[in-house]
C-alpha angles and dihedrals in degrees: 000000000000118000110263097176090104089072088074090064115113092246089082138068125211090261090060091051092050092048092051092052094046094046093047090054091048091049092050089055099042110026147121102034127200108277094194094110103032096190093051091044092054094047090049093048093050090050093046094046090049095048091050091051096244094123095061091093093054094079137036119221122206109307094013129107130211111256104219095190089057091048091050094047090049093051095045092051097043092047090052089058103032130354093208091055089054090050093050091049097044095051092056087059100039093042092054098033094104091052092047091052104033110008127129120239089260092051090047089061086079089063092072088060100042093045090051092050092245096117131035120224133207137191113219112193109117119089133192094251102031111046107157092003100087090172087068093061108144102183108109136207112196121196111231112176108304094342140074123226115207126204130169146062138279127192141195087027111171111230087014108160095019101052121111092207139012134208101218127192117210140167113261095171104235089137139346122283122356093350092069099059130103136187126233136188109228125185111219094235093063111122116254099041115121132179102224096182140355108225121221116206134180092263101041116235130151103274129160147176108231131198125200116201117184091326108181119215131181120242088255091066091076112104111211119336131328110273094020097096094110090050089051093048094048092047089054093048090046087064101037103036093079089052089063087059088050091054090050088049089054091052091048093050090052091049092051090049091051091048093049092051092047098050093046093050101038119080126207129175089002098305139075114278087239090071094062111100093219089056090048089053090056091048091051092052091048094049091048092051092049095051094044090052092048092051092051095044096049093041089058093045093046091048093052092045088050090066104265107158092218133015098176093135095044094044092048091051091048094048095044099045098040095049095045092043092049089054089055094045094049092046090052091048090052091049090052090053091057114199091350089065093073096043114118111250096030114125094234091050090054092046090050090060095039097054100053098074093051089069088060113035125078089022121341120244092260090053091051089054089056091049091050095045094049092048091048092049091048091053090047090052091053091051091051 
């Protein structure tokens, strides 16, 4: 059973502890699901999570705020049980993050559907030629009368092809670079949207390359103000980036649990593997990585929930450390399993494939280093 002692830390309130216990019990009864048909599995997971009420925290109605500690606890717990369940949950929040933070009352109507699991959301920012360089966004949205006309392409879009609505970022030209981007809410049934390619990756998830050809949108599709798309995107990532670290933490906890069970049950040289000092050294490193990640993740979440306007530095640290540490923990767990670690269908083999993408999406590790360094330099300049 995964360590739950961290829930006694002062980052959490009783409601968080109760939620973690209730969700863990639900996950034990319902997860993992069959991943054979990934699209069907994701649709089913969104529906099941919505019916059970677990998606309520993924959106904030008028007057509400997103509780980042809740989001992190949810992702950690779901990831520990089933990576695809974590994905389905996370995309409902990330996909509707812009609407939760900046949406109009009409746009917020969608939240009742996404939080109930009746509609699937997606966040469309990445492009074939831009990747981490958001300033190089080439998709355009041209104002024609009282409508916007969208043209361009997006790639590696999670839930691409199965989503009911997309939040799309496009260049509207108010200024060069990031200052000339805007965000739009785009229902999937709008004419002119095409799925160019479904993208297969090592840990299967619904991903697609999308093309927008003369897609007409009403004025009310604009989220926030023209030219504030980068601000919208960064505000969303400021909330959800720490939750990526939480998902990685969930994977790492599961890997540590699997390793502990393995080394206590497996005998070598006439004794349990757990009695070998080299093995104990691996376990110590793994436990240290897990606790350090948890401290960084929940510090970032607690800071944001405490009212901090921005937690870019804290969230970047949490995301960077937790994802890199989880890679180490999972690799060590696989090593302790020996040949069984690379057998298809083994938990550690699945975790090994699941973790790798988390070090890339929502800001790759190298991008997080830049964020942390710039924030540290800015603080040093203030002190000088």
